[in-house]
C-alpha positions as CSV (number, residue, x, y, z in Angstrom):
1,M,10.8,8.1,-13.7
2,N,10.2,7.4,-10.0
3,L,7.9,4.3,-9.6
4,R,7.9,4.5,-5.8
5,H,4.2,5.4,-5.6
6,F,3.1,3.3,-8.6
7,H,1.6,-0.1,-7.9
8,Q,-1.1,-2.6,-8.8
9,T,-4.0,-1.6,-6.5
10,G,-3.5,2.1,-6.9
11,W,-4.0,2.8,-3.1
12,N,-1.8,3.6,-0.2
13,A,-2.6,3.2,3.5
14,I,-1.6,6.2,5.7
15,F,-0.6,5.5,9.3
16,N,-0.2,8.0,12.1
17,G,2.9,8.0,14.2
18,T,3.0,6.6,17.7
19,D,5.3,7.1,20.7
20,T,7.7,4.6,19.2
21,T,7.2,4.9,15.4
22,I,6.9,7.7,12.9
23,G,4.0,8.0,10.6
24,R,4.3,6.0,7.4
25,T,2.7,5.2,4.0
26,V,2.2,1.5,3.1
27,R,1.0,0.3,-0.2
28,V,-2.3,-1.6,-0.3
29,E,-1.4,-5.0,-1.8
30,A,-4.9,-6.5,-2.2
31,W,-8.6,-6.3,-1.1
32,E,-10.3,-8.8,1.2
33,P,-12.9,-10.5,-1.1
34,A,-15.5,-11.0,1.6
35,T,-15.3,-7.6,3.3
36,G,-13.6,-5.3,0.8
37,A,-11.0,-4.3,3.5
38,A,-7.7,-3.0,2.3
39,L,-4.8,-5.4,3.0
40,V,-1.2,-4.5,3.7
41,V,1.8,-6.7,4.4
42,D,2.5,-7.4,8.0
43,R,6.2,-8.0,8.0
44,E,6.4,-9.4,11.5
45,R,3.7,-12.1,10.7
46,G,4.6,-12.6,7.1
47,T,1.0,-12.3,5.9
48,L,-1.5,-9.9,4.6
49,R,-3.5,-8.0,7.3
50,P,-6.5,-5.6,7.1
51,V,-5.5,-2.0,7.7
52,M,-8.3,-1.6,10.3
53,D,-6.4,-4.1,12.5
54,Y,-3.8,-1.4,13.2
55,E,-4.5,1.2,15.8
56,E,-2.4,3.9,14.0
57,F,-4.3,3.5,10.7
58,S,-5.5,6.9,9.5
59,H,-6.9,6.7,6.0
60,L,-6.4,5.5,2.4
61,E,-5.1,7.7,-0.4
62,Q,-5.2,7.0,-4.1
63,A,-1.8,6.4,-5.9
64,D,-1.1,6.0,-9.5
65,Q,-1.4,2.5,-11.0
66,V,0.9,0.8,-13.4
67,V,-1.2,-0.5,-16.3
68,A,1.6,-1.1,-18.8
69,W,5.3,-0.6,-19.3
70,L,6.9,0.0,-22.7
71,A,10.6,-0.2,-23.0
72,L,12.2,1.2,-26.1
73,R,15.6,0.1,-27.2
74,R,17.9,2.6,-28.9
75,R,20.0,1.3,-31.8
């Protein structure tokens, strides 16, 4: 099972490419309580940042959420 697109919020932020970067998908890590804005990790600043702060932000897409994980052991 590939869990690449499974995460807690269930949303991905889609960014368009620019002259220096290719388009990318970034997982939404949280929601801003006061505004409801989607927050993603800004690796350069080491903090959460609203997606609307990025010029290349395009839109949000739903992803699958992990709600439980059951591991079975074989005997």
